[in-house]
C-alpha positions as CSV (number, residue, x, y, z in Angstrom):
1,X,88.4,136.7,102.3
2,X,88.4,134.6,105.2
3,X,86.9,131.4,106.5
4,X,83.2,130.8,108.4
5,X,82.7,128.4,111.1
6,X,81.8,125.6,108.5
7,X,85.5,126.2,107.3
8,X,83.9,127.5,103.8
9,X,85.7,130.4,101.8
10,X,84.0,133.9,102.5
11,X,83.3,136.4,100.4
12,X,82.5,139.9,101.1
13,X,78.7,140.6,99.2
14,X,75.9,142.7,99.1
15,X,72.7,142.9,97.0
16,X,72.2,146.1,94.6
17,X,70.9,148.0,91.8
18,X,73.2,149.0,89.0
19,X,72.5,152.6,86.9
20,X,73.2,151.3,83.2
21,X,71.6,154.6,81.4
22,X,74.8,156.1,79.6
23,X,73.2,159.7,79.3
24,X,72.9,159.7,83.7
25,X,76.2,158.3,83.7
26,X,77.6,161.1,82.0
27,X,76.2,163.7,84.1
28,X,77.4,162.0,86.9
29,X,81.0,161.9,85.4
30,X,80.5,165.7,85.1
31,X,79.2,166.2,88.5
32,X,82.6,164.4,89.7
33,X,84.8,166.0,87.5
34,X,83.5,169.5,89.5
35,X,83.9,167.7,92.6
36,X,87.3,166.9,92.0
37,X,88.0,170.4,90.8
38,X,87.1,171.6,94.0
39,X,90.5,170.6,95.3
40,X,88.9,169.1,98.4
41,X,90.6,165.5,98.7
42,X,88.6,162.8,97.7
43,X,88.1,159.1,96.1
44,X,85.2,159.0,93.4
45,X,83.5,156.1,92.3
46,X,84.2,154.4,89.1
47,X,81.8,154.6,86.4
48,X,81.7,150.8,86.6
49,X,81.4,150.7,90.4
50,X,78.6,152.9,90.8
51,X,75.5,151.2,92.5
52,X,72.6,151.5,95.2
53,X,73.2,149.1,97.7
54,X,70.0,147.6,98.8
55,X,71.2,145.3,101.7
56,X,75.2,144.9,102.8
57,X,75.5,141.1,103.6
58,X,79.5,141.5,104.8
59,X,81.5,137.9,105.1
60,X,79.7,135.2,104.0
61,X,80.1,131.6,102.8
62,X,78.9,129.6,100.0
63,X,75.9,127.7,102.0
64,X,74.8,131.1,103.0
65,X,75.1,132.4,99.4
66,X,72.8,129.4,98.6
67,X,70.3,130.0,101.3
68,X,69.9,133.8,100.4
69,X,69.7,133.1,96.6
70,X,67.2,130.5,97.2
71,X,65.5,132.9,99.4
72,X,65.9,136.1,97.2
73,X,64.5,134.5,94.0
74,X,61.0,134.1,94.3
75,X,60.4,137.1,96.6
76,X,62.0,139.5,93.8
77,X,60.5,137.9,90.7
78,X,57.5,139.3,91.7
79,X,58.3,142.7,91.5
80,X,57.9,144.3,87.9
81,X,60.7,146.7,86.2
82,X,61.0,150.4,87.2
83,X,62.0,153.8,86.3
84,X,64.2,155.6,89.0
85,X,64.9,159.2,89.0
86,X,68.3,160.3,90.1
87,X,68.1,164.0,91.3
88,X,69.6,166.1,94.0
89,X,72.7,165.5,95.8
90,X,73.9,165.2,99.6
91,X,76.1,164.0,101.9
92,X,76.8,161.6,105.0
93,X,77.1,161.9,107.9
94,X,76.8,165.5,108.7
95,X,78.2,169.0,107.2
96,X,80.6,169.4,109.9
97,X,81.9,165.7,109.4
98,X,81.3,165.4,105.6
99,X,82.6,161.7,104.2
100,X,79.9,160.3,101.4
101,X,78.7,162.4,98.8
102,X,75.7,160.7,96.9
103,X,72.9,161.4,94.6
104,X,69.4,160.6,95.4
105,X,67.2,157.7,93.8
106,X,64.0,158.5,93.7
107,X,61.6,155.4,93.3
108,X,59.0,153.8,95.8
109,X,59.7,150.4,94.0
110,X,63.2,150.7,95.6
111,X,61.7,151.4,99.2
112,X,59.5,148.2,99.1
113,X,62.1,145.8,97.5
114,X,64.6,146.9,100.2
115,X,62.2,146.3,102.8
116,X,61.0,142.6,101.0
117,X,65.0,141.6,100.9
118,X,65.2,142.9,104.6
119,X,62.5,141.2,105.7
120,X,63.5,138.4,104.0
121,X,66.9,137.9,105.2
122,X,66.3,138.9,108.7
123,X,65.1,135.2,109.8
124,X,68.9,134.2,108.7
125,X,70.6,137.0,111.0
126,X,71.0,139.7,108.5
127,X,69.2,142.6,110.9
128,X,69.5,146.1,109.7
129,X,69.0,148.9,112.0
130,X,70.2,151.9,110.1
131,X,67.4,153.8,108.1
132,X,67.3,152.7,104.4
133,X,68.3,155.7,102.4
134,X,67.9,155.1,98.4
135,X,71.4,157.0,97.4
136,X,74.2,156.3,94.8
137,X,77.4,157.1,96.5
138,X,79.6,159.3,94.1
139,X,82.6,160.1,96.1
140,X,84.4,159.6,99.6
141,X,85.9,162.4,100.9
142,X,89.5,162.2,102.5
143,X,89.8,165.4,104.7
144,X,88.2,168.4,105.1
145,X,90.8,170.9,103.1
146,X,89.3,173.3,100.6
147,X,85.8,171.9,102.3
148,X,83.9,175.5,101.3
149,X,84.8,175.0,97.7
150,X,83.1,171.5,97.8
151,X,80.1,172.7,99.7
152,X,79.7,175.2,96.9
153,X,79.7,172.4,94.3
154,X,77.2,170.5,96.3
155,X,75.3,173.7,96.3
156,X,75.1,174.2,92.8
157,X,73.8,170.4,92.4
158,X,71.3,170.3,95.1
159,X,68.3,169.8,93.0
160,X,69.9,169.2,90.0
161,X,68.2,166.6,87.6
162,X,70.5,163.8,86.5
163,X,67.9,161.6,84.5
164,X,66.1,158.4,85.1
165,X,67.1,154.6,84.4
166,X,64.6,151.6,83.8
167,X,65.7,149.1,86.5
168,X,65.3,145.5,85.2
169,X,67.2,143.4,87.6
170,X,68.8,143.2,91.0
171,X,72.1,141.9,91.2
172,X,73.9,139.8,94.1
173,X,77.8,140.8,93.8
174,X,80.9,140.0,95.5
175,X,83.4,142.7,96.5
176,X,87.0,142.2,96.7
177,X,88.9,145.0,98.5
178,X,92.5,145.8,96.8
179,X,94.9,148.6,97.4
180,X,93.4,150.6,94.2
181,X,89.6,150.1,95.6
182,X,86.8,147.6,95.6
183,X,86.6,145.2,92.5
184,X,82.6,144.0,92.1
185,X,81.5,140.7,90.6
186,X,78.0,140.0,89.8
187,X,77.5,136.6,90.5
188,X,73.8,136.6,90.2
189,X,71.1,138.5,88.4
190,X,67.5,138.3,89.5
191,X,65.1,139.7,86.7
192,X,62.2,141.7,87.5
193,X,59.1,141.3,85.4
194,X,58.8,143.1,82.2
195,X,56.3,146.0,82.0
């Protein structure tokens, strides 16, 4: 954490959706175990840290935090709770440079909400040029050692059905980087309308 131009303490932050279904999380854990058993060096994402990032904000100060919360509150509250399906796996950026392993998150509402968040925050200087791909990062690959074995596991899970979860809120999170990995803290929950 540093200070912004106004002398405020800054925090690394993002807007996200969390997965809360025990059944889905248990299936993800089995998938992560199979990934680790491939003997390809990697760091799996801890269960409590699994999330879909709707918008990465980077380092922001208290004033920006308040402006973002005030802007997003009315926007997000217009949306209803929705079901998301987690099915299939993939990786970024490419098969020759495999770094991130993910599970696809399928629900049209995710794309609508993410676009609304992007449009709302663009005027505040939070412009995103990358195409949004709804995904849940489950592991970060450290080297290509035993990559063939890893690709075999990914092939087995290519169309795997992890299950569904009901999304009832969007979270504003703070990320603190530590030697053991990031620690996330929810600063604000934006409730979605009940269905």
